[in-house]
N, C-alpha and C positions, 0 to 999 in steps of 0.2 A: 056655183057653190058660194055661200055667204062668207063674208070676211071673218076669219077666226077671231075669237075674243081676245087672245093674247098674241101680240106680234113681237117676236124676239129677233131683231134685225139691227143692222147698222154697224159702223166701224167699231164703236165702243164694245159691242158684244163680241166681235171677232177678236179684238184685243183681249177681252176677258177669257175667251176660249183658249187663246195662245198662252196666257198666264197660267190657266188651269192645267194645261198639258205640261208646261214647264215644271209645275209643282208635282204632278203625278209621275213624270218621268225622271225627276231629279236633274233636269237640265239647268245648271247654274251658271256656267261660263258662257261667254258670248259665242264661242265656237259651238258648244252643245246646243245653244238656242238656234243658231243658224242651221244646224243639221237636223233639228227636231222635225220639221215637216217631211223630211225624207225618211227618218227613222219611224215616224208615226204618220204615215200618209193619210190616215183618216182625217187628220186635221185639215188637210186641203179640201176634202169633200165637205167637211163641216163649214169651212169658210165660204165655199160656193153656195151651200144651203142658206147661210145667213144672208148672202148677197141676194139670193133668189127671194127670200122673204121680204127684203127691202124693196125689190123691184115689183113683186106681185102684190104685196099687201101693205106697203108703205103708202106714202102720199101718192095718189094716182098721177101718172104722167101721160099726157095724151100726145098725139102727133108723132113726129119722127123720133123725138128723144125717147118717149116711152117704148116705141116699137124697137128701137135700137138696143135699149137696155134689156128688153125681154129676149131678143135674139141673142144678145151677148150671154145672158144667163143660160139659155138653152144650149149654146155651144159649150160653155164652161162646164155645165152639168154633165154632158156626154163625155167630155174629156176627163173630168174627174172620176166618172164611173169606170171608165176603161183603165185609167192610170192607177187608181187606188183599190178598185173592186168594191167600193162603198157607194151605196145609193140611198140617200135620205130624201124622200119625196117632199116637195116644197110645201105641201099642205099639212104636213105633220107639225104639231105644236111642240117644238123642242125647246125646253127651258134651258137656262144657263147652267154652266158647270156640269155638262154631260160629257162623259168620256166614251169614245168609240175605239175599240181595240184594233191593233194592227195585224192580227193573226190570220186574216183571210177575208173572203167575200162577206159582205154585210148588207142586208136589205131591211130598211125600216119604213114600214107603211102604217105606223100606228096613228091613232088619233092624237095622243099626247104622250110625251116622255118627260117625267118629272125631273126637277133639279137634283143634281148629285147622283144621277143614275150612271152605272157603268155597264156597257154592253160590249162583250168580247166578240172576236171574229167568228165567221162561219154561222152567223145568226140570221134567222128570217123572222120578221115581225110584220104581220098583216092579216088580211082577211081572205085574200084570193079573189076578191070582188073589186068593184070600183070604189073610188074614194068617197062616193056619196052613200055607199052601203052602210046600214046601221050595225055593222059587225066588226068595227075596227077595235083593236086592243088599246087599252089605256094603261100606261105604267105610272105608278106613283113616284114619290121622291125616294132617293137613295135605294133604288132597286138594283140588284145585280143579276145580269143575265150571262151565264157561262158560255164558253165556246161550243158551237154546234147546236145550240138550243133552237127550238121552233115555238113561236107563240102565235097562235092563229085563232081568229074568231072574236066575238064580243066579250073579251076578257078584261077584267079590271084587276090589276096587281096592286095590293095595298102597299103603303110606304114601308120600306125596309125589307121587302120580300127578296128571296134568292131563288133563281131558277138555275139548276145545276147543268153541267155540260151534257150535251146530247139529249136533253130532256124535251119532250113534246108536250106542251100545255095547251089544251083546247077548252078548258072550263075555268071559271074564276075560282080561285081559292077562297075558302070561307074566312080566313084571317091571315095575318102576317105570319109567314112561315118559310121554310126552305123545302124545295121540291127537287126530286131526282128520279129519272127513269122514264119509261114509256110503256104503259101509262105511268104517270108520276105518282110517287108516294112521299110522305113526309120524311125529310132527312133529320134525324134526331141528334146528330152530332153538331159540332161547331160549323156553322154555314161558311165560315172563312176557308174551310178545307175544300170547298167546291170551286173557289175562285182562284185562277192562276195568278201568281204574283205579277204585279204590274212591271213591265220592262223598264229598267232604269238606264239612262244614258251614262251616268257616272258609274264606271266599272272599276272598283278598287282592285279586283283580281288582275286586271291588265297591267296595273302599275306595280304590282307586288314583285319582289325579287324571287323569281322562279326560273328554273332552267328552261330554255327553249326546246321545243320538240323538233326533230329533224323533219324537213318538208318532204323530200323525195321518197324515203322508204315507206312512210305511211300513205302518201298520196298514190304511190305505185300500187300498193295493196288495194286501194279504192278502185283504181282503174282496172285492176284484174277482175274485180267483181262485175264490171260492165263487159269486159272483153270475153268472158266465158260464153256470152250469148253470140259472139262473133268468131267462132273457131276458124282458124286459118286466115284471119283478116290480115291484109297487107298494111303497110304504113299509111297509105292514102286513106284507106277505110277507117283506120284508127283515128286519124286526124279529123275526118268528117264526124265520127262519133263524138269526139271531144267537143267539136263545134256545135253539135246539135243537142246534146244531153244537158238539160237544166241542172240535174243533180251533180254533174261533173263540175259545172261552173261554181256551184255553191261549195262543193268540197274543196276545190282548188283555193278559193278565197279563204275558207275556214282554216285549211292546213297552213296557208301562208301566214294568216293572223296568229296561229299558235306558234309558228316558227319564229315570229318576230317579237316574242314576249320577253326577250332579253333587254338589257339596258344599253346595248351598244349604240354607237352613233348612227350606224347604217340602219338599224332597226327603228331608231327614233325618227329618221328622215322618211323611211318607207311607210311608217304606220298610218299617216293621214291618207296616203294613196290606197292602202289596203282597206281602210275604213270607208273611203268613197266607193270602192268596188263592192264592199259588203252591202252598202245601202242600195247600190244599183241592182245587185243580184236579188235583194229582198223585194224590190219593186217589180223587177222584170219577171221573176219566177215565183214569187210568193214563198220562198224558202229562206228561213232564218236559222242558221246554226251559230249560236252565240259563241264567241271565242272563249268565254269563261266556262263553257261546257267541255267535258272530257269525252271524246268520241274515239273509240278504238279503231285500229286500221281495218280496212276491208268493209267500210260502211257503204250501204247501197240505198240510194234514194230512188224509189221506183218510179215516181211521177212527180209533177210539180204542183204547187198550189197549197197555201194554208198549212205549211209544214213549219213547226217551231220546235227547236231543242233549246230550252232556256238555260240560263246561267246556273252553274253548279251541278247540272245533270251529268251522270256518268254512264256511258254505254260501252259494253265490251266489244271485242272484235267480231267482225262478220255479222253485224246486225242489219236488218232490213227495216226501213220506215216507208210508209205509204202516204198518199195525199191526205190532207185535212187532219193530220196528226198533231197533237200537242204533247210535249214531254217537258216538264219543268216544275218548279216549286209552286206551292199555293200560299195564299196570304196567311193561312192558319197553321203552317208547318214551320214557323220560325226560320224560314230560309232554307229548310232542308229540302233537297231535290231528289228525284228518283235515282235509284241505283239499278241499272239494267245489266244483266249478265251477257255472256257471249252467245252469239247465234240466236238472238231473239227476234221474232217477227212481229211487227206492229202493223195491224191491218188498217185499211182506209177508215178515216174518221175516228180512230181510237184516241183516247186521252189517258195519259199517265200523269197524275197530279200529286204533288206533295212528297212525303217521305217514303213512298212505296219502294219495295225491292222486288225485282223480277228475276227469278233464277235462270240459269243457263238453259238454252234450247227451249224456251217457252214460246208460246204463240198467243198474241192478243188479237181477238177477232175484230172484224169491222164493227165500228160503232161502240165498242166496249169502253167503259170508263173505269180505270184502275185507281183505287184510292188506298188499297191495302196490299200486303205482300202476296206474291204469286210464287208457288213452289216451282222448282226446276222441272223441266220436261213436261209441263202441263199446258193445256189450252184453256183460256178463259173467255167467256162471252158475257154479254149483258151489261146493264147499267143499274146498279154497280156490278162490276165483273165478278163472276163466280167460276170455279173450276168445273169443266164438263168432261174432260178426258185427259189421258196421259199421253196423247199423241205428240204434243209439242210442235216444234218448228221443223222437225226432220224432213218433212216432205214439202216445205214451203221455201226453204232457202237453198238455192241452187248454186253450187260451187264448181260446176263443170264436170264433164264426163271423165271417169277414171279417178276422181278424187275420193278420199275416204268418206266424205259427207254426202256422196251422191245418193246413198240409200239410208233409210232410217236405222237399220240394224248396225251398220258401220258407224253411224254418228253416235249411237248410244255407247258402243264399245270404246270409241275414242274419248268421249266425255268421261266415261268411267275410269279410263286409264290415266 
């Protein structure tokens, strides 16, 4: 393959990426900057990519030094891929001030990604063919790619375009616009409604004077949601379950973080430890439950990977969330986050973005993108989501044999009462 026309590499570019991430994430203090690579692990993969460009396409180095550098890059690339879930192929021409989201796995095999582009998690960009194939996507400058989107084939995205969440784009748009759905159609509202709010390291809600939530009563309700699948389990079996379930780890750290929101000296000393645990859980499991979100007791995280509940979101008791889900504010909602009722089921890959309200006992199908309100007791599918039935979540949320919510009829009577 011929050497690319533009080589963005070197230590100065890595420093520029770090400064850009600090700006995007609001990391201002030295402590926030130190933690930023853990809060935004895609930054690590981006630094490895820049190093690879320097090794592969910079000044050629022959002999043992060149071979050692190439081997070092190969090892770092594999480590970064498994640690962060982000893979940016070294032959991609990635310009400066590109932001890669922390919400989940990310694969970039484009020909070019323009300056100022923002690519959220769970995105795949490529051709499915070799890097020499004449079918690689090219993204212009200031392009936004929402979580879960797929861009495949010889596509050129004009500057300033927006590809919405869970959108599959296989043909080049005729002009700059916003696209949503599969097959995609023009999004005629504010394109900022399609983009999740960028996660901020500075959390004013954490330092606000609010009453702390009790840890054990709420976390015990969470544990009960897992234990209904293990009827009659003894203490040893329960301990093994806690040690193996990623969702329990994430919930324990989240509940502890909520419990330490007071201004007592013990909470002040413990908060850095909880913050470190939160970052470890995010990297190890791909689950991020922001302490500034309000999650009711009895929350159930079905699987791990690319699960985000953003700041300001409110979820009622006994909700279920699945893998590759995003719940949080959008850039176009002035900070307003979703309000989700009780016993709501969020299917795999679903996205709830912005000021949407979801009523009690509703179900959001796999891959659905919710931007507007959902009535109580309904099921929504599609991108954008639409109501298809009044079945709701009655048959999707299991609370154990003999409970009032084990059948749909009893669930409706209880909710009505």
